[in-house]
C-alpha positions as CSV (number, residue, x, y, z in Angstrom):
1,M,61.3,2.6,-66.7
2,K,58.9,-0.2,-68.5
3,G,60.4,0.5,-71.6
4,K,63.8,-0.9,-69.9
5,I,62.2,-3.8,-68.1
6,I,61.0,-5.0,-71.7
7,K,64.5,-4.6,-73.3
8,F,66.3,-6.0,-70.4
9,L,63.7,-9.3,-70.3
10,L,64.2,-9.4,-74.5
11,F,67.8,-9.3,-74.1
12,F,68.1,-12.2,-71.1
13,L,65.8,-13.9,-73.6
14,L,67.7,-13.7,-76.5
15,I,71.1,-14.7,-74.5
16,Y,69.1,-17.7,-72.7
17,G,67.5,-19.0,-75.8
18,L,70.7,-18.8,-78.1
19,A,72.8,-20.4,-75.2
20,Q,69.9,-23.3,-75.0
21,S,69.5,-23.8,-78.8
22,Q,73.1,-24.1,-79.6
23,P,76.5,-26.0,-78.9
24,P,78.5,-23.8,-76.6
25,L,80.5,-21.6,-77.9
26,P,84.5,-20.9,-77.7
27,R,85.0,-19.0,-74.4
28,E,86.6,-16.1,-76.3
29,R,83.9,-15.5,-78.7
30,V,81.2,-15.6,-75.7
31,R,83.1,-12.8,-74.3
32,E,83.5,-11.0,-77.5
33,Q,79.6,-11.5,-77.5
34,I,79.2,-10.2,-74.0
35,E,81.5,-7.0,-74.5
36,T,79.5,-6.1,-77.8
37,I,76.4,-6.2,-75.6
38,R,78.1,-4.4,-73.2
39,M,79.0,-1.7,-75.1
40,W,75.7,-1.3,-76.5
41,K,73.8,-1.2,-73.5
42,L,76.1,0.7,-71.9
43,T,76.1,3.6,-74.6
44,E,72.0,3.4,-74.0
45,A,72.5,3.2,-70.2
46,L,74.5,6.5,-69.8
47,N,73.2,7.7,-73.2
48,L,76.0,8.6,-74.3
49,S,76.9,11.3,-77.6
50,Q,78.5,9.7,-80.7
51,E,81.5,12.1,-79.2
52,Q,81.9,10.5,-75.9
53,S,81.1,7.1,-77.7
54,M,84.1,7.8,-79.6
55,R,86.7,8.9,-76.9
56,F,85.1,6.4,-74.2
57,F,85.1,3.1,-75.5
58,P,88.6,3.0,-76.9
59,L,89.8,4.3,-73.6
60,F,87.3,1.5,-71.7
61,N,88.5,-1.4,-74.4
62,Q,92.3,-0.5,-73.4
63,W,91.8,-0.6,-69.7
64,E,89.3,-3.7,-69.7
65,S,92.4,-5.4,-71.7
66,K,95.2,-4.5,-69.2
67,Q,92.6,-5.3,-66.3
68,R,92.4,-8.5,-67.9
69,Q,96.0,-9.4,-68.7
70,L,96.6,-8.6,-64.9
71,G,94.0,-10.9,-63.4
72,Q,95.3,-13.3,-65.6
73,E,99.0,-12.9,-64.2
74,R,97.7,-12.9,-61.0
75,D,95.5,-16.0,-61.5
76,R,99.0,-17.9,-62.9
77,L,101.0,-16.5,-59.6
78,L,97.9,-17.6,-57.1
79,E,98.4,-21.5,-58.7
80,E,102.8,-20.8,-58.7
81,L,101.7,-19.9,-55.0
82,K,99.3,-22.9,-54.5
83,V,101.8,-25.3,-55.7
84,V,105.0,-23.8,-53.4
85,L,102.5,-24.1,-50.6
86,K,101.5,-27.8,-51.1
87,R,105.5,-28.7,-50.8
88,E,106.2,-30.7,-47.8
89,K,109.0,-27.7,-46.8
90,P,108.2,-24.5,-48.7
91,K,111.0,-22.1,-48.9
92,E,109.7,-19.1,-47.5
93,K,111.9,-17.0,-49.9
94,E,110.1,-18.5,-52.9
95,I,106.5,-17.5,-50.8
96,R,108.1,-13.9,-50.5
97,D,108.8,-13.5,-54.0
98,L,105.1,-14.9,-55.3
99,L,103.7,-12.3,-52.5
100,I,105.8,-9.2,-53.5
101,K,104.7,-10.1,-57.1
102,L,101.1,-10.5,-56.4
103,E,101.4,-6.9,-54.5
104,E,102.8,-5.6,-57.5
105,N,100.4,-6.8,-59.7
106,Q,97.4,-5.4,-57.2
107,T,99.2,-2.0,-57.3
108,K,99.1,-2.0,-61.2
109,R,95.4,-3.0,-60.8
110,E,94.9,-0.1,-59.0
111,K,96.7,2.2,-60.5
112,G,95.1,1.2,-64.1
113,Q,91.9,1.8,-62.3
114,K,93.0,5.5,-61.1
115,D,94.1,6.2,-64.5
116,F,91.1,5.0,-66.2
117,W,89.0,6.6,-63.8
118,G,91.1,9.8,-64.4
119,Q,90.7,9.9,-68.0
120,A,86.9,8.8,-67.9
121,S,86.3,11.9,-66.0
122,E,87.1,13.9,-68.8
123,I,84.9,12.4,-71.2
124,L,81.9,11.6,-69.0
125,T,79.7,14.0,-66.9
126,I,79.9,12.9,-63.0
127,R,75.9,11.8,-63.6
128,Q,77.3,9.3,-66.6
129,R,79.9,8.2,-64.2
130,A,78.0,7.4,-61.4
131,E,75.5,5.7,-64.1
132,Y,78.3,3.7,-65.1
133,L,79.0,2.5,-61.5
134,I,75.3,1.0,-61.3
135,F,75.7,-0.2,-64.5
136,Q,78.8,-2.1,-64.2
137,R,77.5,-4.0,-61.1
138,D,74.3,-4.5,-62.7
139,F,75.4,-6.1,-66.1
140,E,78.1,-8.1,-64.2
141,K,75.2,-9.4,-61.9
142,R,72.8,-10.3,-64.7
143,I,75.8,-12.2,-66.3
144,R,77.0,-14.5,-63.5
145,E,72.9,-15.1,-63.1
146,I,72.8,-15.8,-67.2
147,V,75.6,-18.2,-66.4
148,K,74.6,-19.9,-63.5
149,D,71.2,-20.8,-65.1
150,I,72.5,-22.0,-68.1
151,R,74.9,-24.6,-66.0
152,E,71.8,-25.6,-63.8
153,H,70.1,-26.3,-66.9
154,R,73.1,-28.4,-68.5
155,R,73.3,-30.4,-65.4
156,E,69.6,-31.0,-65.7
157,K,69.9,-32.3,-69.2
158,R,72.4,-35.2,-68.0
């Protein structure tokens, strides 16, 4: 346990130090670096065998990519809906059509999640799947905290 805490602190200090000492990186490059770290930490947290890693990560990457695309589509649809609603007299048909597209998007996201879990259950043990859920929540929380700290630090410099 003590070793995991030390590794996390070193990881956090490394990311925080890099963020502070260098100009901002392009968003895509930052995302790639975070995904690389996620894969490394996930392999460690789940204690994945080489065979499991070779089967799980292509599935995980494909699912993440599809979820990201669907998220971007959802954001685009929501922006469209926002524009339509700001009009003086928005047409109900436009609103309805956008709501239908948003529902379809949500259905695709949910189906993708279900398909991912179905395939992941053939690769991961029940314990690894449970550990995965906890890891994902904790990792995303840590990343949000790091981003928040970086933003606050940048504001203080101004």
